[in-house]
BADREN-451648 format. One record per atom (N, C-alpha, C, O, CB): residue number from 0; residue in one letter; atom name; y, z, x. Coordinates in steps of 0.02 Angstrom, whole numbers, plus 50000, padded with zeros to 5 digits. Last residue first. Glycine has a CB too. Layout:
// residues N
NODE   nr  rest  atom  north     up   east
NODE  NUM     a    CA      Y      Z      X
...
This chain:
// residues 142
NODE   nr  rest  atom  north     up   east
NODE  141     l     N  51093  51333  51511
NODE  141     l    CA  51109  51409  51522
NODE  141     l     C  51142  51419  51591
NODE  141     l     O  51158  51475  51609
NODE  141     l    CB  51041  51456  51517
NODE  140     k     N  51124  51235  51367
NODE  140     k    CA  51144  51243  51457
NODE  140     k     C  51121  51303  51488
NODE  140     k     O  51172  51335  51478
NODE  140     k    CB  51229  51246  51475
NODE  139     k     N  51012  51188  51247
NODE  139     k    CA  51078  51223  51267
NODE  139     k     C  51084  51246  51344
NODE  139     k     O  51038  51276  51371
NODE  139     k    CB  51085  51289  51221
NODE  138     h     N  50929  51055  51191
NODE  138     h    CA  50950  51101  51238
NODE  138     h     C  51001  51139  51274
NODE  138     h     O  51028  51119  51326
NODE  138     h    CB  50935  51088  51264
NODE  137     p     N  50936  51014  51028
NODE  137     p    CA  50951  50976  51098
NODE  137     p     C  50960  51052  51140
NODE  137     p     O  50995  51097  51118
NODE  137     p    CB  51035  50913  51098
NODE  136     k     N  50780  51011  50936
NODE  136     k    CA  50850  51043  50940
NODE  136     k     C  50883  51018  51022
NODE  136     k     O  50845  51007  51069
NODE  136     k    CB  50839  51139  50931
NODE  135     a     N  50662  50893  50898
NODE  135     a    CA  50696  50939  50941
NODE  135     a     C  50773  50952  50935
NODE  135     a     O  50817  50909  50929
NODE  135     a    CB  50683  50917  51006
NODE  134     l     N  50556  50810  50796
NODE  134     l    CA  50619  50819  50773
NODE  134     l     C  50633  50896  50845
NODE  134     l     O  50608  50950  50829
NODE  134     l    CB  50620  50839  50666
NODE  133     i     N  50445  50667  50811
NODE  133     i    CA  50453  50753  50828
NODE  133     i     C  50533  50760  50845
NODE  133     i     O  50565  50731  50888
NODE  133     i    CB  50399  50783  50909
NODE  132     s     N  50322  50581  50698
NODE  132     s    CA  50394  50590  50737
NODE  132     s     C  50397  50673  50744
NODE  132     s     O  50372  50720  50712
NODE  132     s    CB  50469  50556  50687
NODE  131     n     N  50220  50586  50625
NODE  131     n    CA  50234  50524  50649
NODE  131     n     C  50307  50522  50708
NODE  131     n     O  50330  50477  50744
NODE  131     n    CB  50246  50479  50579
NODE  130     a     N  50093  50733  50622
NODE  130     a    CA  50164  50701  50660
NODE  130     a     C  50182  50614  50648
NODE  130     a     O  50138  50580  50673
NODE  130     a    CB  50151  50710  50754
NODE  129     f     N  49973  50732  50503
NODE  129     f    CA  49981  50715  50557
NODE  129     f     C  50069  50699  50576
NODE  129     f     O  50101  50656  50545
NODE  129     f    CB  49931  50661  50563
NODE  128     i     N  49863  50824  50421
NODE  128     i    CA  49937  50785  50429
NODE  128     i     C  49960  50772  50493
NODE  128     i     O  49961  50818  50534
NODE  128     i    CB  49994  50823  50398
NODE  127     r     N  49737  50821  50308
NODE  127     r    CA  49755  50824  50380
NODE  127     r     C  49823  50804  50371
NODE  127     r     O  49842  50773  50321
NODE  127     r    CB  49712  50777  50434
NODE  126     p     N  49670  50918  50180
NODE  126     p    CA  49701  50861  50182
NODE  126     p     C  49731  50878  50260
NODE  126     p     O  49747  50936  50275
NODE  126     p    CB  49755  50848  50114
NODE  125     m     N  49507  50930  50131
NODE  125     m    CA  49552  50964  50177
NODE  125     m     C  49606  50910  50187
NODE  125     m     O  49585  50854  50203
NODE  125     m    CB  49514  50988  50248
NODE  124     n     N  49408  50914  49990
NODE  124     n    CA  49441  50887  50049
NODE  124     n     C  49492  50930  50079
NODE  124     n     O  49521  50968  50041
NODE  124     n    CB  49472  50826  50033
NODE  123     q     N  49293  51060  49970
NODE  123     q    CA  49350  51025  49943
NODE  123     q     C  49386  50981  50001
NODE  123     q     O  49394  51008  50056
NODE  123     q    CB  49400  51080  49912
NODE  122     g     N  49134  51049  50039
NODE  122     g    CA  49174  51078  50010
NODE  122     g     C  49223  51027  49987
NODE  122     g     O  49210  50967  49982
NODE  122     g    CB  49196  51127  50046
NODE  121     r     N  48952  50999  50039
NODE  121     r    CA  49022  50971  50045
NODE  121     r     C  49070  51023  50004
NODE  121     r     O  49054  51039  49946
NODE  121     r    CB  49027  50891  50015
NODE  120     k     N  48802  51035  50111
NODE  120     k    CA  48863  51064  50073
NODE  120     k     C  48925  51047  50080
NODE  120     k     O  48959  51074  50123
NODE  120     k    CB  48870  51121  50081
NODE  119     l     N  48654  50976  50165
NODE  119     l    CA  48731  50990  50184
NODE  119     l     C  48766  50997  50116
NODE  119     l     O  48751  50959  50070
NODE  119     l    CB  48768  50926  50230
NODE  118     y     N  48522  50966  50116
NODE  118     y    CA  48549  50955  50195
NODE  118     y     C  48614  50976  50207
NODE  118     y     O  48628  50996  50263
NODE  118     y    CB  48551  50881  50220
NODE  117     g     N  48495  50918  49986
NODE  117     g    CA  48494  50987  50021
NODE  117     g     C  48510  51005  50078
NODE  117     g     O  48511  51065  50092
NODE  117     g    CB  48446  51011  50022
NODE  116     a     N  48497  50809  49929
NODE  116     a    CA  48407  50829  49989
NODE  116     a     C  48417  50908  50003
NODE  116     a     O  48375  50949  50022
NODE  116     a    CB  48403  50775  50101
NODE  115     d     N  48612  50804  49885
NODE  115     d    CA  48563  50816  49856
NODE  115     d     C  48504  50835  49882
NODE  115     d     O  48465  50874  49854
NODE  115     d    CB  48558  50779  49828
NODE  114     e     N  48671  50776  50038
NODE  114     e    CA  48683  50853  50013
NODE  114     e     C  48636  50856  49937
NODE  114     e     O  48620  50914  49924
NODE  114     e    CB  48782  50871  49999
NODE  113     l     N  48619  50649  50057
NODE  113     l    CA  48605  50702  50113
NODE  113     l     C  48611  50778  50078
NODE  113     l     O  48572  50825  50085
NODE  113     l    CB  48667  50693  50180
NODE  112     a     N  48676  50585  49968
NODE  112     a    CA  48613  50589  49970
NODE  112     a     C  48601  50654  50011
NODE  112     a     O  48573  50704  49988
NODE  112     a    CB  48583  50525  49995
NODE  111     a     N  48822  50590  50010
NODE  111     a    CA  48789  50631  49943
NODE  111     a     C  48719  50624  49933
NODE  111     a     O  48696  50658  49887
NODE  111     a    CB  48818  50608  49875
NODE  110     i     N  48818  50541  50131
NODE  110     i    CA  48827  50593  50112
NODE  110     i     C  48804  50632  50062
NODE  110     i     O  48776  50687  50063
NODE  110     i    CB  48866  50590  50110
NODE  109     a     N  48767  50396  50097
NODE  109     a    CA  48737  50440  50124
NODE  109     a     C  48743  50512  50131
NODE  109     a     O  48693  50548  50136
NODE  109     a    CB  48737  50422  50163
NODE  108     t     N  48906  50382  50016
NODE  108     t    CA  48824  50368  49964
NODE  108     t     C  48779  50407  50013
NODE  108     t     O  48746  50452  49986
NODE  108     t    CB  48786  50266  49952
NODE  107     t     N  48994  50376  50122
NODE  107     t    CA  48983  50424  50057
NODE  107     t     C  48920  50408  50034
NODE  107     t     O  48880  50452  50048
NODE  107     t    CB  49035  50416  49995
NODE  106     v     N  48948  50274  50196
NODE  106     v    CA  48941  50348  50219
NODE  106     v     C  48938  50380  50157
NODE  106     v     O  48887  50408  50137
NODE  106     v    CB  49000  50379  50265
NODE  105     r     N  48957  50160  50096
NODE  105     r    CA  48896  50180  50117
NODE  105     r     C  48890  50236  50157
NODE  105     r     O  48833  50258  50162
NODE  105     r    CB  48869  50134  50146
NODE  104     t     N  49100  50156  50088
NODE  104     t    CA  49068  50185  50023
NODE  104     t     C  48991  50202  50041
NODE  104     t     O  48961  50248  50012
NODE  104     t    CB  49073  50127  49955
NODE  103     e     N  49147  50129  50227
NODE  103     e    CA  49151  50189  50196
NODE  103     e     C  49119  50198  50127
NODE  103     e     O  49112  50257  50110
NODE  103     e    CB  49215  50205  50192
NODE  102     i     N  49088  49989  50224
NODE  102     i    CA  49078  50056  50264
NODE  102     i     C  49102  50136  50240
NODE  102     i     O  49069  50188  50241
NODE  102     i    CB  49115  50042  50326
NODE  101     e     N  49101  49873  50150
NODE  101     e    CA  49080  49944  50121
NODE  101     e     C  49061  49979  50172
NODE  101     e     O  49006  50005  50165
NODE  101     e    CB  49025  49946  50069
NODE  100     v     N  48979  49794  50280
NODE  100     v    CA  49018  49792  50225
NODE  100     v     C  49019  49845  50180
NODE  100     v     O  48966  49871  50162
NODE  100     v    CB  49004  49741  50194
NODE   99     v     N  49018  49829  50454
NODE   99     v    CA  48991  49835  50416
NODE   99     v     C  49031  49832  50327
NODE   99     v     O  49085  49856  50312
NODE   99     v    CB  48960  49886  50445
NODE   98     n     N  49131  49820  50551
NODE   98     n    CA  49128  49770  50508
NODE   98     n     C  49051  49779  50460
NODE   98     n     O  49033  49729  50430
NODE   98     n    CB  49136  49701  50555
NODE   97     d     N  49110  49916  50638
NODE   97     d    CA  49167  49929  50589
NODE   97     d     C  49156  49859  50542
NODE   97     d     O  49185  49861  50488
NODE   97     d    CB  49252  49937  50631
NODE   96     d     N  48949  49979  50656
NODE   96     d    CA  49000  49921  50682
NODE   96     d     C  49052  49934  50620
NODE   96     d     O  49036  49958  50565
NODE   96     d    CB  48962  49829  50689
NODE   95     w     N  48876  50140  50702
NODE   95     w    CA  48901  50073  50645
NODE   95     w     C  48948  50049  50666
NODE   95     w     O  48992  50081  50695
NODE   95     w    CB  48923  50086  50572
NODE   94     g     N  48849  50262  50764
NODE   94     g    CA  48858  50191  50785
NODE   94     g     C  48863  50132  50741
NODE   94     g     O  48848  50076  50762
NODE   94     g    CB  48809  50178  50823
NODE   93     a     N  48911  50373  50705
NODE   93     a    CA  48826  50359  50678
NODE   93     a     C  48799  50281  50718
NODE   93     a     O  48746  50252  50706
NODE   93     a    CB  48823  50345  50568
NODE   92     k     N  49026  50368  50727
NODE   92     k    CA  48995  50412  50756
NODE   92     k     C  48921  50406  50750
NODE   92     k     O  48880  50431  50788
NODE   92     k    CB  49017  50467  50735
NODE   91     r     N  49069  50276  50638
NODE   91     r    CA  49077  50237  50701
NODE   91     r     C  49020  50304  50746
NODE   91     r     O  48981  50287  50790
NODE   91     r    CB  49183  50224  50733
NODE   90     a     N  49045  50355  50517
NODE   90     a    CA  49019  50293  50528
NODE   90     a     C  49016  50274  50609
NODE   90     a     O  48963  50259  50637
NODE   90     a    CB  49062  50243  50487
NODE   89     i     N  49151  50444  50522
NODE   89     i    CA  49075  50463  50528
NODE   89     i     C  49021  50415  50550
NODE   89     i     O  48972  50424  50587
NODE   89     i    CB  49053  50484  50464
NODE   88     e     N  49261  50396  50515
NODE   88     e    CA  49232  50427  50611
NODE   88     e     C  49173  50430  50584
NODE   88     e     O  49128  50417  50625
NODE   88     e    CB  49262  50518  50659
NODE   87     l     N  49241  50343  50382
NODE   87     l    CA  49235  50269  50454
NODE   87     l     C  49241  50319  50513
NODE   87     l     O  49227  50294  50567
NODE   87     l    CB  49322  50192  50461
NODE   86     a     N  49250  50441  50316
NODE   86     a    CA  49200  50400  50313
NODE   86     a     C  49196  50374  50379
NODE   86     a     O  49153  50385  50422
NODE   86     a    CB  49206  50353  50261
NODE   85     s     N  49351  50584  50418
NODE   85     s    CA  49324  50530  50366
NODE   85     s     C  49269  50489  50372
NODE   85     s     O  49236  50492  50423
NODE   85     s    CB  49366  50487  50355
NODE   84     n     N  49291  50759  50428
NODE   84     n    CA  49316  50696  50451
NODE   84     n     C  49305  50647  50410
NODE   84     n     O  49261  50651  50367
NODE   84     n    CB  49292  50679  50508
NODE   83     s     N  49319  50901  50457
NODE   83     s    CA  49339  50870  50410
NODE   83     s     C  49352  50776  50431
NODE   83     s     O  49404  50745  50444
NODE   83     s    CB  49402  50916  50389
NODE   82     v     N  49192  51056  50467
NODE   82     v    CA  49244  50983  50488
NODE   82     v     C  49268  50951  50432
NODE   82     v     O  49252  50962  50374
NODE   82     v    CB  49206  50919  50528
NODE   81     k     N  49111  51191  50504
NODE   81     k    CA  49160  51156  50446
NODE   81     k     C  49198  51105  50483
NODE   81     k     O  49235  51121  50530
NODE   81     k    CB  49216  51211  50407
NODE   80     s     N  49053  51258  50598
NODE   80     s    CA  49019  51241  50532
NODE   80     s     C  49038  51188  50494
NODE   80     s     O  49003  51150  50461
NODE   80     s    CB  49023  51290  50490
NODE   79     r     N  49054  51190  50769
NODE   79     r    CA  49084  51223  50708
NODE   79     r     C  49058  51201  50659
NODE   79     r     O  49038  51143  50654
NODE   79     r    CB  49150  51217  50698
NODE   78     f     N  48962  51123  50878
NODE   78     f    CA  49003  51167  50897
NODE   78     f     C  49045  51184  50833
NODE   78     f     O  49097  51201  50860
NODE   78     f    CB  49041  51144  50956
NODE   77     k     N  48900  51013  50790
NODE   77     k    CA  48878  51055  50853
NODE   77     k     C  48916  51114  50876
NODE   77     k     O  48879  51159  50895
NODE   77     k    CB  48879  51013  50911
NODE   76     t     N  48947  50931  50692
NODE   76     t    CA  48959  50989  50675
NODE   76     t     C  48926  51050  50727
NODE   76     t     O  48925  51111  50715
NODE   76     t    CB  48936  50990  50606
NODE   75     i     N  48932  50814  50760
NODE   75     i    CA  49001  50832  50728
NODE   75     i     C  49018  50900  50730
NODE   75     i     O  49068  50928  50752
NODE   75     i    CB  49005  50814  50659
NODE   74     d     N  48803  50789  50756
NODE   74     d    CA  48840  50804  50816
NODE   74     d     C  48918  50823  50813
NODE   74     d     O  48953  50842  50860
NODE   74     d    CB  48832  50746  50857
NODE   73     k     N  48772  50794  50609
NODE   73     k    CA  48743  50850  50672
NODE   73     k     C  48775  50876  50728
NODE   73     k     O  48782  50933  50751
NODE   73     k    CB  48691  50824  50708
NODE   72     i     N  48844  50668  50585
NODE   72     i    CA  48842  50742  50569
NODE   72     i     C  48831  50806  50603
NODE   72     i     O  48868  50853  50618
NODE   72     i    CB  48806  50746  50535
NODE   71     a     N  48749  50601  50646
NODE   71     a    CA  48815  50598  50667
NODE   71     a     C  48840  50650  50643
NODE   71     a     O  48865  50687  50686
NODE   71     a    CB  48852  50544  50651
NODE   70     k     N  48630  50608  50590
NODE   70     k    CA  48620  50625  50666
NODE   70     k     C  48702  50643  50688
NODE   70     k     O  48718  50683  50732
NODE   70     k    CB  48581  50548  50715
NODE   69     w     N  48677  50560  50456
NODE   69     w    CA  48655  50635  50473
NODE   69     w     C  48644  50662  50538
NODE   69     w     O  48647  50722  50549
NODE   69     w    CB  48597  50649  50446
NODE   68     v     N  48687  50443  50483
NODE   68     v    CA  48752  50466  50457
NODE   68     v     C  48717  50542  50471
NODE   68     v     O  48751  50579  50507
NODE   68     v    CB  48782  50437  50366
NODE   67     q     N  48545  50401  50525
NODE   67     q    CA  48594  50401  50573
NODE   67     q     C  48661  50445  50563
NODE   67     q     O  48689  50476  50609
NODE   67     q    CB  48611  50334  50580
NODE   66     q     N  48462  50437  50416
NODE   66     q    CA  48458  50480  50459
NODE   66     q     C  48521  50470  50508
NODE   66     q     O  48548  50520  50532
NODE   66     q    CB  48392  50477  50488
NODE   65     i     N  48527  50341  50318
NODE   65     i    CA  48532  50386  50288
NODE   65     i     C  48523  50464  50362
NODE   65     i     O  48556  50516  50364
NODE   65     i    CB  48474  50372  50222
NODE   64     e     N  48489  50230  50399
NODE   64     e    CA  48561  50217  50388
NODE   64     e     C  48585  50313  50378
NODE   64     e     O  48629  50344  50407
NODE   64     e    CB  48575  50151  50303
NODE   63     k     N  48347  50243  50377
NODE   63     k    CA  48359  50241  50442
NODE   63     k     C  48433  50270  50435
NODE   63     k     O  48445  50326  50458
NODE   63     k    CB  48347  50166  50477
NODE   62     i     N  48344  50218  50241
NODE   62     i    CA  48319  50272  50268
NODE   62     i     C  48349  50289  50344
NODE   62     i     O  48370  50344  50361
NODE   62     i    CB  48246  50263  50266
NODE   61     s     N  48462  50095  50164
NODE   61     s    CA  48392  50134  50214
NODE   61     s     C  48386  50214  50218
NODE   61     s     O  48424  50258  50198
NODE   61     s    CB  48402  50112  50303
NODE   60     l     N  48563  50108  50025
NODE   60     l    CA  48567  50127  50101
NODE   60     l     C  48473  50132  50129
NODE   60     l     O  48434  50173  50106
NODE   60     l    CB  48619  50219  50110
NODE   59     k     N  48659  50001  49918
NODE   59     k    CA  48589  50043  49937
NODE   59     k     C  48567  50051  50006
NODE   59     k     O  48554  50002  50041
NODE   59     k    CB  48530  50011  49907
NODE   58     t     N  48752  49918  49896
NODE   58     t    CA  48764  49962  49957
NODE   58     t     C  48698  50016  49937
NODE   58     t     O  48706  50076  49950
NODE   58     t    CB  48855  50000  49961
NODE   57     q     N  48731  49853  49780
NODE   57     q    CA  48719  49797  49856
NODE   57     q     C  48731  49867  49905
NODE   57     q     O  48713  49856  49963
NODE   57     q    CB  48799  49710  49875
NODE   56     n     N  48748  49946  49662
NODE   56     n    CA  48668  49921  49686
NODE   56     n     C  48661  49893  49764
NODE   56     n     O  48613  49902  49801
NODE   56     n    CB  48641  49850  49635
NODE   55     l     N  48878  49959  49674
NODE   55     l    CA  48849  50031  49695
NODE   55     l     C  48783  49988  49706
NODE   55     l     O  48759  49994  49763
NODE   55     l    CB  48849  50107  49632
NODE   54     l     N  48927  49821  49627
NODE   54     l    CA  48941  49847  49697
NODE   54     l     C  48885  49907  49720
NODE   54     l     O  48854  49903  49773
NODE   54     l    CB  49021  49879  49698
NODE   53     i     N  48890  49857  49498
NODE   53     i    CA  48840  49780  49551
NODE   53     i     C  48864  49807  49623
NODE   53     i     O  48825  49812  49670
NODE   53     i    CB  48878  49665  49536
NODE   52     f     N  48965  49948  49461
NODE   52     f    CA  48893  49940  49450
NODE   52     f     C  48847  49910  49485
NODE   52     f     O  48789  49925  49501
NODE   52     f    CB  48884  49916  49405
NODE   51     h     N  49093  49864  49474
NODE   51     h    CA  49072  49922  49507
NODE   51     h     C  48997  49962  49528
NODE   51     h     O  48978  49991  49579
NODE   51     h    CB  49102  49958  49475
NODE   50     k     N  49080  49786  49379
NODE   50     k    CA  49077  49753  49434
NODE   50     k     C  49072  49817  49488
NODE   50     k     O  49045  49809  49543
NODE   50     k    CB  49141  49701  49439
NODE   49     s     N  49078  49853  49255
NODE   49     s    CA  49028  49835  49268
NODE   49     s     C  49027  49789  49346
NODE   49     s     O  48975  49761  49364
NODE   49     s    CB  49010  49805  49206
NODE   48     l     N  49209  49910  49256
NODE   48     l    CA  49155  49946  49281
NODE   48     l     C  49085  49903  49297
NODE   48     l     O  49046  49917  49343
NODE   48     l    CB  49143  49999  49229
NODE   47     d     N  49282  49785  49235
NODE   47     d    CA  49284  49828  49302
NODE   47     d     C  49233  49882  49304
NODE   47     d     O  49214  49898  49361
NODE   47     d    CB  49355  49863  49311
NODE   46     e     N  49228  49763  49102
NODE   46     e    CA  49210  49716  49155
NODE   46     e     C  49225  49753  49233
NODE   46     e     O  49185  49748  49281
NODE   46     e    CB  49257  49645  49142
NODE   45     e     N  49303  49858  49022
NODE   45     e    CA  49225  49889  49037
NODE   45     e     C  49202  49832  49100
NODE   45     e     O  49162  49852  49143
NODE   45     e    CB  49160  49883  48952
NODE   44     n     N  49458  49896  49137
NODE   44     n    CA  49430  49879  49062
NODE   44     n     C  49347  49885  49084
NODE   44     n     O  49326  49906  49138
NODE   44     n    CB  49458  49786  49025
NODE   43     f     N  49602  50003  49177
NODE   43     f    CA  49547  49957  49192
NODE   43     f     C  49514  49942  49104
NODE   43     f     O  49530  49960  49047
NODE   43     f    CB  49485  50001  49255
NODE   42     l     N  49742  50078  49258
NODE   42     l    CA  49718  50037  49196
NODE   42     l     C  49642  49994  49216
NODE   42     l     O  49636  49960  49267
NODE   42     l    CB  49786  49976  49173
NODE   41     v     N  49758  50247  49300
NODE   41     v    CA  49718  50167  49320
NODE   41     v     C  49697  50143  49261
NODE   41     v     O  49656  50167  49222
NODE   41     v    CB  49646  50166  49371
NODE   40     f     N  49899  50334  49357
NODE   40     f    CA  49862  50298  49304
NODE   40     f     C  49819  50238  49325
NODE   40     f     O  49839  50191  49360
NODE   40     f    CB  49909  50274  49253
NODE   39     c     N  49988  50473  49388
NODE   39     c    CA  49940  50415  49424
NODE   39     c     C  49908  50406  49373
NODE   39     c     O  49885  50452  49338
NODE   39     c    CB  49891  50429  49488
NODE   38     d     N  50150  50567  49435
NODE   38     d    CA  50076  50552  49390
NODE   38     d     C  50039  50475  49430
NODE   38     d     O  50057  50440  49478
NODE   38     d    CB  50102  50532  49282
NODE   37     a     N  50215  50721  49492
NODE   37     a    CA  50212  50642  49503
NODE   37     a     C  50154  50619  49454
NODE   37     a     O  50112  50662  49438
NODE   37     a    CB  50193  50618  49590
NODE   36     v     N  50354  50794  49483
NODE   36     v    CA  50309  50786  49466
NODE   36     v     C  50283  50716  49466
NODE   36     v     O  50315  50665  49449
NODE   36     v    CB  50310  50815  49422
NODE   35     i     N  50477  50843  49630
NODE   35     i    CA  50469  50805  49584
NODE   35     i     C  50382  50800  49557
NODE   35     i     O  50341  50803  49603
NODE   35     i    CB  50502  50741  49611
NODE   34     k     N  50462  50940  49749
NODE   34     k    CA  50530  50956  49697
NODE   34     k     C  50507  50899  49626
NODE   34     k     O  50523  50920  49570
NODE   34     k    CB  50630  50926  49748
NODE   33     e     N  50385  50890  49839
NODE   33     e    CA  50366  50947  49795
NODE   33     e     C  50399  50980  49741
NODE   33     e     O  50382  51025  49703
NODE   33     e    CB  50355  50991  49828
NODE   32     d     N  50359  50727  49879
NODE   32     d    CA  50413  50791  49875
NODE   32     d     C  50394  50844  49806
NODE   32     d     O  50392  50834  49745
NODE   32     d    CB  50501  50754  49862
NODE   31     r     N  50237  50660  49854
NODE   31     r    CA  50254  50687  49926
NODE   31     r     C  50315  50745  49929
NODE   31     r     O  50318  50793  49967
NODE   31     r    CB  50279  50620  49973
NODE   30     g     N  50211  50613  49746
NODE   30     g    CA  50201  50660  49739
NODE   30     g     C  50231  50709  49796
NODE   30     g     O  50245  50769  49793
NODE   30     g    CB  50145  50656  49727
NODE   29     a     N  50103  50454  49783
NODE   29     a    CA  50137  50492  49734
NODE   29     a     C  50153  50585  49733
NODE   29     a     O  50104  50621  49721
NODE   29     a    CB  50095  50472  49676
NODE   28     r     N  50021  50426  49866
NODE   28     r    CA  50080  50414  49882
NODE   28     r     C  50120  50426  49839
NODE   28     r     O  50179  50412  49849
NODE   28     r    CB  50089  50364  49900
NODE   27     g     N  49869  50459  49825
NODE   27     g    CA  49932  50525  49865
NODE   27     g     C  49988  50493  49884
NODE   27     g     O  50019  50527  49925
NODE   27     g    CB  49909  50568  49943
NODE   26     a     N  49816  50368  49762
NODE   26     a    CA  49864  50408  49723
NODE   26     a     C  49911  50459  49772
NODE   26     a     O  49965  50486  49761
NODE   26     a    CB  49820  50451  49668
NODE   25     e     N  49771  50291  49893
NODE   25     e    CA  49828  50265  49850
NODE   25     e     C  49876  50310  49813
NODE   25     e     O  49938  50309  49815
NODE   25     e    CB  49800  50227  49800
NODE   24     q     N  49683  50403  49938
NODE   24     q    CA  49717  50380  49974
NODE   24     q     C  49801  50340  49931
NODE   24     q     O  49860  50357  49937
NODE   24     q    CB  49663  50337  50013
NODE   23     i     N  49617  50412  49824
NODE   23     i    CA  49632  50463  49836
NODE   23     i     C  49692  50443  49873
NODE   23     i     O  49748  50459  49852
NODE   23     i    CB  49583  50501  49863
NODE   22     y     N  49543  50295  49818
NODE   22     y    CA  49586  50291  49757
NODE   22     y     C  49641  50367  49777
NODE   22     y     O  49696  50375  49749
NODE   22     y    CB  49527  50297  49669
NODE   21     n     N  49461  50277  49935
NODE   21     n    CA  49531  50213  49936
NODE   21     n     C  49567  50263  49876
NODE   21     n     O  49627  50272  49888
NODE   21     n    CB  49508  50102  49901
NODE   20     e     N  49368  50374  49909
NODE   20     e    CA  49426  50383  49950
NODE   20     e     C  49494  50358  49954
NODE   20     e     O  49549  50383  49965
NODE   20     e    CB  49410  50373  49997
NODE   19     l     N  49310  50305  49801
NODE   19     l    CA  49354  50372  49790
NODE   19     l     C  49389  50367  49833
NODE   19     l     O  49448  50354  49819
NODE   19     l    CB  49327  50440  49791
NODE   18     s     N  49346  50122  49820
NODE   18     s    CA  49300  50202  49825
NODE   18     s     C  49324  50247  49797
NODE   18     s     O  49370  50232  49758
NODE   18     s    CB  49290  50237  49891
NODE   17     d     N  49413  50028  49751
NODE   17     d    CA  49342  50004  49804
NODE   17     d     C  49301  50074  49807
NODE   17     d     O  49240  50081  49799
NODE   17     d    CB  49367  49976  49901
NODE   16     s     N  49491  50068  49607
NODE   16     s    CA  49486  50059  49664
NODE   16     s     C  49417  50051  49690
NODE   16     s     O  49368  50066  49656
NODE   16     s    CB  49518  50103  49689
NODE   15     i     N  49532  49966  49447
NODE   15     i    CA  49483  50010  49491
NODE   15     i     C  49481  50001  49567
NODE   15     i     O  49473  49946  49593
NODE   15     i    CB  49412  49998  49469
NODE   14     e     N  49679  49918  49443
NODE   14     e    CA  49629  49899  49440
NODE   14     e     C  49593  49953  49465
NODE   14     e     O  49622  49990  49505
NODE   14     e    CB  49625  49842  49464
NODE   13     y     N  49821  49953  49451
NODE   13     y    CA  49810  49899  49414
NODE   13     y     C  49726  49890  49381
NODE   13     y     O  49709  49868  49326
NODE   13     y    CB  49834  49841  49462
NODE   12     h     N  49872  50113  49457
NODE   12     h    CA  49830  50071  49481
NODE   12     h     C  49800  50007  49434
NODE   12     h     O  49761  50016  49387
NODE   12     h    CB  49781  50113  49503
NODE   11     i     N  50025  50177  49480
NODE   11     i    CA  49985  50149  49434
NODE   11     i     C  49941  50090  49460
NODE   11     i     O  49962  50036  49480
NODE   11     i    CB  50027  50128  49382
NODE   10     v     N  50102  50312  49536
NODE   10     v    CA  50075  50263  49548
NODE   10     v     C  50010  50223  49496
NODE   10     v     O  49955  50249  49484
NODE   10     v    CB  50061  50282  49608
NODE    9     m     N  50264  50397  49532
NODE    9     m    CA  50204  50365  49483
NODE    9     m     C  50189  50322  49519
NODE    9     m     O  50233  50286  49545
NODE    9     m    CB  50217  50336  49411
NODE    8     g     N  50360  50439  49601
NODE    8     g    CA  50336  50493  49554
NODE    8     g     C  50293  50463  49518
NODE    8     g     O  50275  50493  49467
NODE    8     g    CB  50384  50526  49513
NODE    7     v     N  50414  50460  49773
NODE    7     v    CA  50372  50417  49724
NODE    7     v     C  50364  50470  49680
NODE    7     v     O  50360  50529  49696
NODE    7     v    CB  50300  50381  49751
NODE    6     d     N  50492  50509  49866
NODE    6     d    CA  50514  50506  49794
NODE    6     d     C  50474  50452  49748
NODE    6     d     O  50495  50416  49704
NODE    6     d    CB  50590  50487  49794
NODE    5     k     N  50455  50489  49999
NODE    5     k    CA  50448  50549  49966
NODE    5     k     C  50464  50557  49891
NODE    5     k     O  50450  50609  49861
NODE    5     k    CB  50485  50591  49999
NODE    4     k     N  50355  50330  50051
NODE    4     k    CA  50428  50377  50031
NODE    4     k     C  50417  50442  49994
NODE    4     k     O  50368  50446  49958
NODE    4     k    CB  50479  50335  49978
NODE    3     d     N  50295  50250  50105
NODE    3     d    CA  50308  50304  50159
NODE    3     d     C  50365  50321  50118
NODE    3     d     O  50420  50328  50144
NODE    3     d    CB  50321  50283  50245
NODE    2     v     N  50159  50116  50071
NODE    2     v    CA  50215  50150  50047
NODE    2     v     C  50241  50214  50099
NODE    2     v     O  50196  50228  50139
NODE    2     v    CB  50195  50174  49975
NODE    1     g     N  50068  50045  50099
NODE    1     g    CA  50117  50032  50142
NODE    1     g     C  50180  50080  50123
NODE    1     g     O  50235  50081  50150
NODE    1     g    CB  50131  49958  50140
NODE    0     m     N  49941  49995  50060
NODE    0     m    CA  50002  50006  50012
NODE    0     m     C  50064  49988  50038
NODE    0     m     O  50102  49943  50020
NODE    0     m    CB  50009  50075  49991
């Protein structure tokens, strides 16, 4: 979307996002200023849902792919029990090529399968904020 403004009060999705992660990223464009109330709407029709169910069937994973994601998560959590990594970061740690079709959806699907099997437990997403600039007060001469 490329929108980096604090005063966005509404996001309207013309169609369903490709993944939950994409939806959260897009919806998060609104409400960055705590003084305003933000709304997010999704416009869709039944055909959109069918398209996404077809996509889900195309992203079925092999046991090997789930094992690769599990190994990556074990490596990431080697020195701490709680982490917050993106699906893309986990995919890279699993050794997946960035060109894998629907890479983020595939990782999220693998994580859901691992959670269903009792291998891990997901908590709430923890937002990470990175500075895009540093503002420092000028030094006073001593």
